[in-house]
C-alpha positions in Angstrom: 12.0 -65.2 0.6 14.2 -62.7 1.6 16.1 -63.6 -1.2 13.4 -62.9 -3.5 13.5 -59.6 -1.8 16.9 -58.8 -1.8 16.7 -59.6 -5.6 13.9 -57.5 -6.4 15.1 -54.5 -4.4 19.0 -54.7 -5.5 18.9 -52.6 -8.6 16.9 -49.4 -6.6 19.9 -50.3 -3.7 22.4 -50.3 -6.3 21.4 -47.0 -7.5 21.7 -45.3 -4.2 25.0 -44.3 -2.8 26.6 -47.2 -1.3 26.4 -45.8 2.6 22.6 -44.6 2.0 21.9 -48.4 0.5 23.8 -49.5 4.2 21.3 -47.6 6.1 18.1 -48.4 3.9 18.7 -52.2 4.4 20.2 -52.0 7.9 17.7 -50.2 9.5 13.9 -52.7 8.5 17.0 -55.3 9.3 17.1 -54.6 12.9 13.4 -53.6 13.1 12.6 -56.9 11.7 14.8 -58.5 14.6 12.7 -56.5 16.9 9.3 -58.1 15.6 7.8 -60.9 17.5 9.0 -64.0 16.1 11.6 -61.8 13.9 14.6 -63.9 15.3 12.9 -67.3 14.5 12.0 -66.2 11.1 15.7 -64.9 10.1 17.6 -68.0 11.6 15.1 -70.3 9.9 15.5 -68.0 6.5 19.0 -67.6 6.5 21.0 -69.7 8.7 22.6 -72.9 8.0 24.5 -75.2 10.6 26.2 -78.4 10.2 27.8 -81.0 13.2 30.7 -81.1 10.7 31.0 -77.5 11.1 32.2 -77.2 14.7 35.7 -76.2 15.7 37.7 -75.0 18.3 39.9 -72.2 17.2 42.0 -69.8 19.6 39.7 -71.7 22.6 36.6 -70.4 21.0 33.9 -73.0 20.4 32.9 -71.6 16.8 29.5 -73.1 15.6 30.8 -72.6 12.0 33.1 -71.3 9.8 31.4 -67.8 8.0 32.0 -64.8 9.7 31.2 -60.9 8.9 34.0 -58.9 8.6 34.9 -56.1 10.7 34.1 -52.7 9.1 30.0 -53.6 8.2 28.9 -53.2 12.0 30.7 -49.8 12.9 28.1 -48.9 15.3 27.8 -52.2 17.7 24.4 -51.7 16.9 24.1 -54.9 13.8 25.7 -57.6 15.8 22.4 -59.1 16.8 21.3 -59.0 13.3 23.9 -60.6 11.7 24.2 -63.2 14.4 20.6 -64.0 13.3 20.9 -63.3 9.7 23.4 -66.9 8.9 26.6 -65.9 10.3 28.4 -67.9 12.5 30.4 -64.9 14.2 30.6 -61.3 13.9 33.5 -58.9 14.3 32.0 -55.6 14.8 34.5 -52.4 14.8 36.5 -50.8 14.4 36.2 -49.1 17.5 38.7 -46.0 18.8 38.5 -44.6 22.0 36.8 -40.9 20.9 33.9 -41.0 18.6 34.6 -40.3 14.8 33.2 -38.7 12.0 35.6 -40.6 9.4 37.0 -39.0 6.1 34.6 -36.7 4.2 31.8 -38.4 1.3 31.5 -39.8 -0.7 33.9 -42.5 0.8 32.3 -46.2 -0.3 32.3 -47.2 -3.6 31.1 -50.1 -5.9 32.0 -52.0 -9.2 29.9 -54.8 -9.7 31.8 -55.7 -12.8 34.6 -56.8 -11.2 33.0 -57.5 -7.6 34.7 -54.6 -5.9 34.4 -52.6 -3.3 36.8 -49.4 -2.7 36.4 -47.6 0.7 38.1 -44.6 2.4 35.8 -44.8 5.4 38.2 -43.8 7.9 37.4 -45.4 11.4 34.0 -43.7 11.6 32.2 -44.8 14.7 30.8 -44.1 17.9 33.9 -44.4 20.4 34.5 -46.9 22.6 32.2 -45.5 25.4 29.1 -45.6 23.1 30.2 -49.3 21.8 30.4 -50.3 25.1 27.0 -49.0 26.4 25.6 -50.8 23.1 27.0 -54.2 23.7 26.2 -54.0 27.4 22.9 -53.7 26.8 22.6 -56.7 24.2 24.5 -59.0 26.7 21.7 -58.3 29.3 19.1 -59.2 26.6 21.6 -62.5 26.3 24.3 -62.2 23.7 23.7 -65.1 20.7 26.7 -65.9 18.8 30.6 -65.3 18.8 31.2 -61.6 19.1 34.7 -60.5 17.9 35.7 -56.8 18.1 38.1 -54.7 16.4 39.7 -51.8 17.7 41.9 -48.7 16.3 43.4 -45.9 17.2 42.0 -42.3 16.4 43.3 -40.7 13.4 44.5 -37.5 15.7 46.4 -39.8 17.9 50.2 -39.7 16.6 51.7 -43.2 16.0 54.2 -42.2 19.0 51.1 -42.5 21.4 49.1 -45.0 19.7 49.7 -47.6 22.3 47.4 -45.7 24.8 44.8 -45.5 22.4 44.9 -49.6 21.7 45.1 -49.9 25.5 42.0 -47.7 26.0 40.0 -49.3 24.0 41.1 -53.2 24.9 40.5 -52.5 28.4 36.7 -50.7 27.8 36.2 -53.7 25.2 37.3 -56.3 26.4 34.8 -57.8 28.8 32.0 -57.7 26.0 34.6 -59.6 23.4 35.0 -63.6 22.5 38.3 -62.2 20.7 40.0 -59.0 20.0 41.0 -57.9 16.5 43.9 -55.3 16.7 43.6 -53.3 13.4 47.1 -51.8 12.7 46.5 -52.1 8.9 44.0 -49.8 7.5 44.8 -47.8 4.3 42.5 -44.8 5.4 44.1 -43.7 8.6 47.0 -41.6 7.9 50.7 -43.2 9.1 48.5 -46.4 10.6 50.1 -48.8 8.6 53.7 -47.8 9.9 52.5 -49.8 12.9 53.1 -52.7 11.3 56.6 -53.3 12.3 58.3 -56.1 14.6 59.3 -53.8 17.5 55.7 -51.9 17.4 53.7 -55.1 17.3 55.8 -56.7 20.2 55.1 -53.7 22.8 51.5 -53.6 21.7 50.9 -57.1 22.3 52.7 -57.1 25.6 50.8 -54.1 26.9 47.4 -55.7 25.9 48.4 -59.1 27.5 49.3 -57.0 30.6 45.9 -55.7 30.5 43.9 -58.4 29.6 41.4 -59.8 32.6 41.6 -63.3 33.8 40.2 -65.5 31.0 40.6 -62.6 28.9 39.6 -62.6 25.1 42.4 -63.8 22.8 44.1 -61.1 20.6 43.9 -61.5 16.5 46.1 -59.4 14.2 44.8 -58.0 11.5 47.5 -57.4 8.5 47.4 -55.7 5.4 48.2 -57.7 1.8 50.4 -55.4 0.6 53.4 -56.3 3.1 56.6 -57.8 1.3 56.9 -61.8 2.3 60.4 -60.8 3.8 58.6 -58.3 6.1 55.7 -60.4 6.7 57.3 -63.4 8.2 58.8 -61.5 11.4 55.8 -59.8 12.1 54.3 -63.2 11.9 57.0 -64.5 14.5 56.5 -61.6 16.4 53.0 -62.2 17.2 53.5 -65.7 17.8 56.0 -64.7 20.3 54.2 -62.3 21.2 51.4 -64.3 22.7 48.5 -63.2 19.7 46.0 -66.3 19.3 46.0 -65.6 15.2 46.3 -63.6 12.4 43.2 -61.8 10.0 44.5 -62.5 6.4 44.1 -60.0 5.2 42.7 -56.0 5.3 42.2 -54.4 2.0 44.6 -53.3 -0.4 46.2 -50.2 -1.8 47.3 -51.8 -5.0 45.2 -51.4 -8.1 47.1 -54.0 -10.2 44.2 -56.2 -11.3 41.4 -56.4 -14.1 39.1 -54.1 -12.7 37.3 -51.1 -14.2 39.0 -47.7 -15.0 37.3 -45.4 -12.6 38.6 -47.8 -10.3 42.3 -47.9 -10.9 42.3 -44.0 -9.7 40.0 -44.3 -6.9 41.9 -43.7 -3.5 41.1 -46.1 -0.2 41.3 -49.8 0.4 40.2 -52.2 -2.3 38.1 -55.4 -1.5 35.9 -57.9 -3.2 37.3 -60.5 -5.8 40.3 -59.0 -6.6 42.0 -59.7 -3.8 41.4 -63.0 -3.7 44.8 -64.3 -4.8 46.9 -62.5 -2.8 44.9 -63.1 0.3 45.2 -66.8 -0.1 49.1 -66.3 -0.6 49.6 -64.8 2.6 47.4 -67.7 4.4 49.7 -70.1 2.5 52.5 -68.4 3.7 51.4 -67.8 7.5 50.4 -71.2 7.9 53.5 -72.8 6.6 55.3 -70.1 8.5 53.2 -70.6 12.3 52.7 -74.5 12.1 48.6 -76.0 12.7 48.1 -74.6 16.0 48.3 -70.9 15.3 44.7 -69.7 14.2 44.1 -67.6 10.8 41.0 -65.9 9.8 40.6 -66.0 6.1 38.9 -62.5 4.5 39.3 -61.4 0.5 37.4 -62.0 -2.0 35.0 -64.9 -0.8 32.0 -64.4 -2.9 30.8 -68.0 -3.4 30.9 -71.5 -1.4 34.2 -72.5 -3.8 35.9 -69.7 -2.9 35.3 -70.3 0.7 36.6 -74.0 0.2 39.9 -72.6 -1.2 40.2 -70.3 1.5 40.0 -72.7 4.2 42.0 -75.1 2.3 45.0 -72.7 1.8 45.2 -72.8 5.5 42.4 -70.8 7.2 40.2 -72.0 10.2 37.4 -69.9 9.7 36.7 -66.9 6.9 35.0 -63.8 6.9 33.1 -61.8 3.8 32.3 -58.3 3.2 32.3 -57.2 -0.4 30.8 -60.5 -1.3 27.6 -59.9 1.0 26.9 -56.6 -0.4 27.3 -57.7 -4.0 25.7 -61.2 -3.5 23.1 -60.4 -1.0 21.5 -61.6 2.7 21.6 -65.5 1.0 25.5 -65.8 0.8 26.3 -67.0 4.5 23.9 -70.2 4.0 25.2 -70.5 0.2 28.3 -70.8 1.7 27.7 -72.8 4.5 25.6 -75.3 2.6 28.1 -75.7 -0.3 31.1 -76.4 2.6 28.5 -78.9 4.5 28.2 -80.8 0.8 32.2 -80.9 0.2 32.7 -81.8 3.6 30.0 -85.0 3.7 31.5 -85.5 0.1 35.0 -85.7 1.9 33.5 -87.7 4.7 35.7 -85.3 7.2 35.4 -82.4 9.9 36.0 -78.9 8.4 38.9 -78.8 11.0 40.3 -82.0 8.8 40.4 -79.4 5.7 42.4 -76.7 6.7 45.7 -76.0 4.9 44.9 -79.1 2.8 44.5 -78.4 -0.9 46.8 -81.0 -2.2 44.7 -83.6 -0.2 41.2 -81.7 -1.4 42.4 -80.4 -4.4 39.7 -82.7 -6.3 36.5 -80.9 -4.8 38.1 -77.3 -6.1 37.1 -78.5 -9.9 36.5 -74.6 -10.7 36.5 -71.5 -8.7 34.1 -69.0 -10.5 
């Protein structure tokens, strides 16, 4: 029913500015959740679980591998809906210490022909105090599902004071997070990617671990796909030695070296979606090889189908996240991916954790990746 409704509404939604369409969809979605029986209806229509999915990653017991990437829930308000709508975990944010309007509109662009999104949002968010209040209210109503929280620095904060911003955000939000993701890789905050250095990462992790409460959340570092492999391996080693539990690979790219629409090649911002799939997988393979089997990897980039999700896991991702694929494919995508993965696991007679990084062993399951 929900899938058919989305299919009917998609032409109208895609005729609107992407941010307007987001608001048009998420308002009724939140209202549906609040209705009597709304959560039961959403879970019954959109969720799919399997005993084969269960795995412990970074000390967290995940019910399944399909997550919503940061950027969709920028206000902290959509976490309850997304948790009921088929996602096994949700990453909210990015949140900065001060409220931030972000960059001028329009700042989000769709290219359906290539399955591409380009955004230059600029960390628009209500700030950590508003996010903290929203999460606290949700938790008083009983939190359901794994919640990641993504943090960053304000645009007005110079890089030499960035440590203070991350520390403030971490301190304010760690109580409400199952894990914290450090965003030092968005291309839409001037100078932010300059923080992707071994020196700053070591200093940042040292400070956040000092601030982490007893039994505090594990820390993930989100990296850009545009880092050269010779620079990425030392960063990965710094994350490992610095106490990070894992990495998220990858953020959006500034590259336009893809088969995409002509207009997209000159559009400023971070590119996500189908074209990013192969580059993300390359970094996941490299990270898995360099970091070993115990380091957690969340794979994101170009996942818009079950086979592509499986390929990300076989490349080395413990868990996967979607964002652009959700925009183009609609609300049934999480359960579609989950059902495909369960079918693959059943065919292979194994659990999800057995497939992580095992491309050679399970290559036959990937007959074709559309």
